[in-house]
Steps between C-alpha positions, in 0.01 A plus 500: 500500500427689825188405693297815573168644392653715228731246342332162538304543176697660217421494130679644198337486156570633152248460223249647258160635602237301309179689589383836628478542880150471644375622837529235771431654843556800728672525838481826698423711191783341300397312186662179383496357149578160350647379170697206362874493433659263247835376632731297276649171620844379396323227303329761284158443655317775686339534840199732512496640854240716679627835630338739750623861504399823675378804310789698652758281324302514177502881490870530428544190283379380163275208596335405172466198272825415320729696733795335672497499879747405773372488857569390855226385729345213690299190405178540698180305556149571621177305527205587278151356512419355155182296438455462874850362556813669633775509235867588543584786264866571422661816361838674491471826694724765342691703758755664268552552127864452392726572207496222239820293516537223242791349693272400790292188541149621404314282751632457855320437828639448852270378776546431868200328655351192660357177362131529589361178347649152455700495173351298214751280319434339162668390178410599144425247222865556399617400852597855598472560876288797614394628840240770562543701817300796634708766678361758745705822481447766765468868411402825669176559691490140627416366155638198317528404135443137403723416206480169309843367406609205291831319551664256261736202521723499809326811634168315473639202694643732764197721566263202502664378822460829687223551757244779506647803679848466349642836398635507144707742300411464133643644180340451162270660244127565472331300229155486343350168401179418314291203609158357417236480773206265461178634647199281570228553244732660244631271226792715386769571766576862588855626448640678805840649591700412811785710638777345707867526591727259315771425759864518394650490851367441849636492852334352809608751762494267801799302376618744225503208255527635147452336163 
């Protein structure tokens, strides 16, 4: 993976559109829409991933519920004020619509960024090792995307020992995950969806150590 502003955040997805696009925002008279894409895992489960697309790309393509879609883009983040608190919102920004190719992996992401918070290491009740790490990925116009990643096993052990500021190259897939959030004053927990990169491979660029 080459480290530059065009190639340090690359996503390829193939899946099925699960809802109609709705208006999201405008930038310089260009409208952007959002919808969800269902992407199949090898296990047979699905990830439901949020997509943002420009009206220009929609004009020449069939972007409707039930249609298949292959795209290239970037995994982006922005902060949104919700209930008086700043929340990190994640979405896949579609840069290009591609020909469907069943021979390709339907969910691939490559990131090149920096550890921006101390990694959080833990084990599951089944003794599986996990490490959460937040990566800051630079892009154009002096902006950065903050991408949550989750490493497993030996990768979890490895990244847990790295200091903030370490540059990482990461390969993996984007996954969606439901979780229950308990809110004070509400008896029944609220189900929410988290989006993160499940790490398949990582490299710490200072010593080029690969797992």
